[in-house]
N, C-alpha and C positions, 0 to 999 in steps of 0.2 A: 579176774583182772589179768590183762596181758602186758608183757613187757613190750617196749617199742620194737625190739628185734623180732619177737614172735609175731607182732602185728604186721610188721613189714613183710615177713614171710607169708602171712595170710593174704595180704594185699597182692603180692606177686603171684601166689597160687591162684587167686580168683581171676587175675588177668590171664594167666596161662589157660585156665578153664575157658575163659571167654574166647580166646583165640581158637581153641579146639572146637568150640560149639558154634562160633559165628563165621569162621573163615569162608565157609561155603555160601554164606549170605552176601558176600562182598561183590560178586559179579552176577549178572543175569544168567550166564551159562551154568555156573556152578550151582546157583540156587535152583535152576530147573531140574538138575540132577538130584539135588537134595529133596526137592518137593515131591518127586516121585517116591523116594524112600519114605518120607514122612507120611505121605498118603497111604502107602501100603501098610506102614506100621499102625496108623490110625485105624485102618480097617481091621487089622489083627486084634487091636484093642477093643473092638466093638463099635467103632465109629463108622462114618461114611467116607468115601473118597474126598480128598480136599478139592476145592474148586480150582479150575484152571486159572492161571495167572495171565493177565494181559500185560503189555509193556509198562503201563503205569504202575501196576503192582510190583513188577520186577524192579522198576526204578526205586520205589520205596524200600523194598527189601535190600537192594544194593546200597542205598544210602545208609540204612541202619547198619548193615554189615561193615561198611567202610568206616563209619564213625566209631563203632565198637572196636574195630581192629586198631585204629589210631589211639583211642583211649587206653586200650590194653597195652600197646607198646609203651606208652608213657608210664603206666603202672609197673610194667616189667622192668624198665630201665631205672625208674625212680619211685619205688613203692613207699611214698610218704604216707604217714598216718592220715593226714588230711585228705589225700586222694582216696583212701579207703572209706572215709566218712562220706565223701561225695558219691563214691560208688555205691555205698549202702543206700543212699537216698535215691539214686538212679534205679537200683534194683527194686526198691519199694514201688516206684512208679511203674516200672516194667511189669512187676508182679500184679499190680492193680489192673493194668490194661489186659494182661493175660487172663486174669480171673474174670474180668468182664467178658472177654471173648469166650471163655469156658461156659459162663452162665448163658450167654446168648446162643452159642453154637452146640454146646455139649460135646465138643470134640475131645476125646480122652487123651490124645497126643499132647495136649497143652499141659497136662500134669507133669510131663517129662521136662518141661521148661519152668513151670511155676515152682515146683519143689526146690530145685537147686537155686533158683533166684532168691527165694525166701531164705534158704539156708546161708548162702553167701552174704546176703544183706544183714541177717541177724548176726553172723559171725563178725562182720565188719562194724557192727554197732556195739560190740562189747567194750566195756570200759578199759582204759589203760591205767597202769599203776601210776600213782601221783608222781613219784620220782621219774617214771618213764615219760610222763607228759612233759616235764621240764627238759629231759634229755631230747625228746622229739622236737621241742621248740628250738633247740640249738642246732639240730641236724639240718 
């Protein structure tokens, strides 16, 4: 069981991780640079080169990156326990779709996203101390 202060640090840390991992997804230009790196890494891990992205794919990746950056900023500035719980739910969804993509494509680079998503989601699902829950409600 975690105290509210420890949980808030966890929520903030997960948000900082998200900024570091998704900043390059926020624009089509930065994502194209990242895609090249991810493709090369996927090949080194035994996969095949990633498919080329057309403008529609770039739009979707940029929307994802933009939303995650805004959500991360909120959790960095105000790491409330309830935001951590919502983030855990979002990570469960993200992990589910990444696992689906792994099953369908077999691309090993997906493991580098799935494992941390599951870890952060599980960590933000840990229970809070009873007294900590009351303190968090007042915060």
